[in-house]
C-alpha positions, 0 to 999 in steps of 0.5 A: 515522464513514466508511470513510476516518475510520475508516482515518486514525483506524487509522493516528493509533493506538498499537495495531497493527492487522492487516489482512489481504489481500483477493483478492475481495468474498468473501473480504473479506465473510469478513475483515470477519466475522471481526472485522477493523478493515480489510483491504488489496486489493494487486497481487499478489492482485489479479492472481492472482485475476484472471489466475491469474498472478504480478504483473508490472504486467499489469493496467491502471487500469480492471481495478483500479478494477472489482476494488477496487469489488467489493471495497469494495462488499462490506464496511463496513470501510477498504479500503487498495488498491495503485495500483502506479505510478499506470499512466503520467505525472501524468494518469494518476495524476489519472485513477487516484486519481479512479478508486480513490476512486470505487470506494470506497478508503479509502486507496492506495499509489503507488510509484516503480517503472518501468512495467510495475512488479514485486512488491517481492519479485521481482527486476529492480526499478528506480525512476523519478528522485525528481523523477518520483515527486514529481510523481505524489505531488503530482499525486495529493494535488491529484485526490482530491476528498475530502481524507479519502482517505489517499495514501501513497508507497512506495519500492522504492529499498532494493533498488535504490540502498540503504537511505539512498537510500530513506529520502531519498526517503521523507523528500521524499514527506513533505515533499511531502504524502504522508500516509504514506512507506514504503520498501519492503524495510526490514523489520527492527525497527531498520530499523523503528525508524529509519524511524520516527525518520528520516521520521516519520509513521505506519508499516505494516509488509508481512508478505507470504508473497512475502517468506519468513520474517523475524524480527518478532514482531507483539509486536515491532512494535508496542512499536516504534510500527508502527500497521498490519501488512499481509498482504497474499497470505493469503488467497490463500495459504490459497487455493491 
């Protein structure tokens, strides 16, 4: 089973799978050696590793494609990567999907923030009109050569327009064909249960140090039906 099929099996599973965040090829190799089934390579960790700066949307698509390619080449477990806003309009999204697919990514997230995007846990975010994001989702789905590439759509609308708007956007993303739709910042167990009920599809919980402490145990997340939990910056924080 190749890495993309492994990732899809994880996302369709009933057990909670933990995915630590890698910031470079060596940290990815260590995560694999510790026995984890998959890992994430996020924007916050990537910018921190490449530039020693906070994630403020300052890196371009090619920087990320090269960075992710090194991580994917270092391991034989699935790598779930952050595609930010798609790095522009629908044509940029198409180029990004092709580049990240060639880099070896098993899955990617694309978000509906305005460009340049900011880390979800930083203030000052804005989101694009939902029609614009839907066009990007459809462009991403159309661009993939390997149908096993897992494409997830993420919204930051909860922190801008409220939870109701975020859930409504996620429903539209799923209708457009996304493999998963995630409202960022909707993190309590009760909220996650609502997302699973009203949005459908798999759900990945984000357990980021940047978010500060939140009262959610792994047991509660698994009982709620969450299939994966990411720790996107844990290796970077340990390194620091």
